[in-house]
C-alpha positions in Angstrom: 24.6 9.5 7.8 22.3 6.5 7.1 23.5 4.7 10.3 22.7 7.8 12.4 19.3 8.0 10.9 18.6 4.3 11.5 19.8 4.6 15.1 17.7 7.7 15.7 14.6 5.9 14.3 15.3 2.9 16.6 15.6 5.1 19.6 12.4 7.0 18.8 10.5 3.7 18.4 11.8 2.4 21.7 11.0 5.6 23.5 7.5 5.8 22.0 6.7 2.1 21.8 3.6 2.3 24.1 2.2 5.3 22.2 2.8 3.6 18.9 1.0 0.5 20.0 -1.9 2.5 21.3 -2.1 4.4 18.0 -2.2 1.2 16.0 -4.9 -0.3 18.2 -7.0 2.8 18.0 -6.6 3.2 14.2 -7.6 -0.5 13.6 -10.5 -0.6 16.0 -11.9 2.7 14.8 -12.1 1.4 11.3 -14.8 -1.1 12.3 -16.4 0.9 15.2 -20.2 0.7 15.3 -20.3 -2.0 12.6 -22.2 -5.2 13.0 -19.7 -7.5 11.4 -16.6 -5.7 12.7 -13.3 -7.2 11.5 -15.2 -9.6 9.2 -15.3 -6.7 6.7 -11.6 -7.2 6.2 -12.6 -10.4 4.3 -16.0 -9.5 3.0 -15.0 -6.1 1.5 -12.4 -7.5 -0.9 -14.6 -10.4 -1.8 -17.5 -8.1 -2.7 -15.2 -5.9 -4.8 -13.7 -9.0 -6.5 -17.2 -10.2 -7.3 -18.3 -6.9 -8.8 -15.1 -6.7 -10.9 -15.5 -10.3 -12.1 -19.0 -9.5 -13.3 -18.0 -6.4 -15.1 -14.6 -7.4 -16.6 -14.5 -11.2 -16.9 -16.5 -11.2 -20.2 -14.5 -8.2 -21.6 -10.9 -9.0 -20.6 -11.0 -12.5 -19.1 -12.1 -14.6 -22.1 -9.7 -17.4 -22.8 -7.4 -16.3 -19.9 -6.6 -19.0 -17.4 -6.9 -18.1 -13.7 -8.3 -14.6 -14.6 -9.9 -14.4 -11.1 -6.5 -14.7 -9.5 -5.0 -12.3 -12.0 -7.8 -9.8 -11.0 -7.5 -10.4 -7.3 -3.8 -9.9 -7.2 -4.1 -6.5 -8.7 -7.1 -5.5 -6.7 -5.7 -6.3 -3.2 -2.5 -4.5 -3.9 -4.1 -1.3 -5.2 -6.6 -1.4 -2.3 -3.8 -1.5 0.2 -2.0 1.3 -1.5 -5.1 3.5 -1.6 -6.0 2.8 2.0 -2.6 3.3 3.5 -1.8 6.5 1.6 -5.2 8.1 2.0 -5.3 7.4 5.7 -1.7 8.5 6.0 -2.5 11.7 4.3 -4.9 12.7 7.1 -2.9 11.2 10.0 -1.2 14.4 11.2 -4.3 16.6 10.9 -6.5 13.9 12.7 -4.0 13.9 15.6 -3.5 17.6 15.8 -4.7 17.6 19.4 -1.9 15.3 20.4 0.8 16.9 18.3 0.1 20.4 19.6 0.5 19.2 23.2 3.2 16.4 23.1 6.5 16.5 21.3 6.7 13.2 19.6 8.1 12.1 16.1 5.3 13.0 13.7 6.0 10.1 11.4 4.7 7.7 14.1 1.2 8.7 13.1 1.7 8.0 9.4 3.4 4.7 10.3 0.6 3.6 12.6 -1.9 4.2 9.9 0.2 2.0 7.5 0.4 -0.8 10.1 -3.3 -0.7 10.5 -3.8 -0.9 6.8 -1.1 -3.6 6.6 -3.1 -5.8 9.0 -6.0 -5.7 6.5 -3.7 -6.3 3.7 -2.3 -9.5 5.3 -5.7 -10.8 6.0 -6.6 -10.3 2.4 -3.5 -12.0 1.3 -4.4 -15.1 3.3 -7.8 -15.0 1.5 -6.0 -14.6 -1.8 -4.1 -17.9 -1.2 -7.3 -19.6 -0.4 -8.7 -18.4 -3.8 -5.5 -19.7 -5.5 -6.0 -23.2 -4.1 -9.7 -23.2 -5.0 -8.8 -22.1 -8.6 -6.2 -24.8 -9.0 -3.2 -22.5 -8.9 -0.1 -24.4 -7.8 1.7 -22.7 -4.9 5.4 -23.3 -5.4 8.3 -22.5 -3.0 8.7 -19.3 -5.1 5.9 -17.8 -2.9 8.4 -17.5 -0.1 9.9 -14.5 -2.0 6.6 -12.6 -1.6 7.8 -11.1 1.7 10.1 -8.9 -0.4 7.4 -6.9 -2.4 5.3 -6.6 0.8 8.2 -4.9 2.6 9.0 -2.7 -0.3 5.4 -1.8 -0.6 5.1 -0.8 3.0 8.2 1.3 2.9 7.0 3.1 -0.3 3.6 3.7 1.1 5.0 5.2 4.3 7.1 7.6 2.2 4.1 8.6 0.1 1.9 9.0 3.2 4.6 11.3 4.7 4.6 13.5 1.6 0.8 13.6 1.4 0.4 14.3 5.1 2.8 17.2 4.9 1.0 18.6 1.8 -2.4 18.1 3.4 -1.5 20.4 6.3 -0.7 23.3 4.0 -3.1 22.6 1.1 -6.4 20.9 2.0 -7.2 20.7 -1.7 -4.7 17.8 -2.0 -7.3 15.3 -0.7 -9.5 16.0 -3.8 -6.7 16.0 -6.2 -5.4 12.7 -4.8 -8.8 11.1 -5.3 -8.5 12.0 -9.0 -4.9 10.7 -9.1 -5.9 7.4 -7.5 -8.5 6.8 -10.3 -5.8 7.4 -12.9 -3.3 5.2 -11.1 -5.8 2.4 -10.9 -6.2 2.4 -14.6 -2.5 2.4 -15.2 -1.9 -0.4 -12.7 -3.2 -3.1 -15.1 -5.6 -4.5 -12.6 -8.3 -5.9 -14.8 -6.7 -6.0 -18.3 -3.5 -7.3 -19.8 -0.8 -5.5 -21.7 0.2 -8.5 -23.9 -1.0 -6.6 -27.0 1.4 -3.7 -26.3 4.9 -3.7 -27.7 7.8 -4.7 -25.5 8.9 -1.1 -25.2 5.4 0.0 -24.2 5.2 -2.8 -21.6 8.4 -1.6 -20.0 6.9 1.9 -19.7 4.2 0.5 -17.4 7.0 -0.4 -14.9 7.3 3.3 -14.3 4.2 2.8 -12.2 5.5 1.3 -8.9 2.1 -0.2 -8.0 2.0 -2.1 -11.3 5.6 -3.2 -10.7 4.6 -4.6 -7.3 1.5 -6.3 -8.8 3.6 -7.9 -11.6 6.0 -9.3 -9.1 3.1 -11.2 -7.4 1.7 -12.4 -10.8 5.1 -13.7 -11.8 5.5 -15.7 -8.6 2.0 -17.0 -8.2 0.7 -17.4 -11.8 4.0 -18.1 -13.6 5.8 -19.8 -10.7 9.0 -17.9 -11.4 11.1 -15.8 -9.2 11.6 -12.3 -10.7 15.1 -11.3 -11.7 17.6 -9.4 -9.5 17.0 -6.2 -11.6 13.3 -6.5 -10.8 14.1 -6.8 -7.1 16.3 -3.7 -7.3 13.5 -1.8 -9.1 11.1 -2.4 -6.2 13.8 -1.4 -3.7 14.5 1.8 -5.7 10.9 2.8 -5.5 10.8 2.1 -1.8 13.9 4.1 -1.0 12.9 6.9 -3.4 9.6 7.7 -1.9 10.8 7.2 1.7 13.5 9.6 0.9 11.0 12.2 -0.4 8.9 11.7 2.7 11.9 12.1 5.1 12.9 15.3 3.1 9.5 16.8 3.5 9.3 16.1 7.2 12.8 17.4 7.9 12.2 20.6 5.9 8.7 21.5 7.1 8.5 19.7 10.5 8.8 22.9 12.5 6.0 24.6 10.6 3.3 21.9 11.0 2.1 23.1 14.4 1.3 26.6 13.1 -1.3 25.1 10.6 -3.1 22.7 12.9 
């Protein structure tokens, strides 16, 4: 069953490669359309956010903590990518209703293109993150070669969540407002600007129920502690990726034929 699904996905991507490329180009260029600095905002925006968070939180949570800027930055860029990719993915089908009502193409291509567009920004920000690491005296060990793994798992998970949200958004427009509230709650539970060292070991493990925090912690273990996370930690990220992608595929398979009636 899984082999047939993978083969079908490959075939769809090959048949719609040109459309997918055009969607990615359009989504990325529209993001900075009519802006003076253009793509430079990919660098400036996270820097300004980091500066604000440093001013607000460094005195409250960063006292006596080594490399607090890197700690803060690692959480901030991960959550920003999650927020951007899932929010844009949520509206991807509705924003392309004109195309979907005229052409029969796999609908997940539109969610995937939004994620690729957000991923480009994410990768640019990651490069900036490594520059900050070197400037702050953080030693980059060969362990950073394992960071491709959480990135891949994060992309897969975000695609799945975007598929679920895009399906829900077609039937319930209120989901966009509810999701904004949910993102605020998720940001506080993702341990971006504070530490959980004062919590009991059992309570710290409960934070791992948040997949965004699990991804952020992977980065902090590799970059700040120069250690490669355990196999069980790798499996945890893979579990979240497969779980949410499975939910997304289920929603699309079940409601795919009904989407067009709500455009």
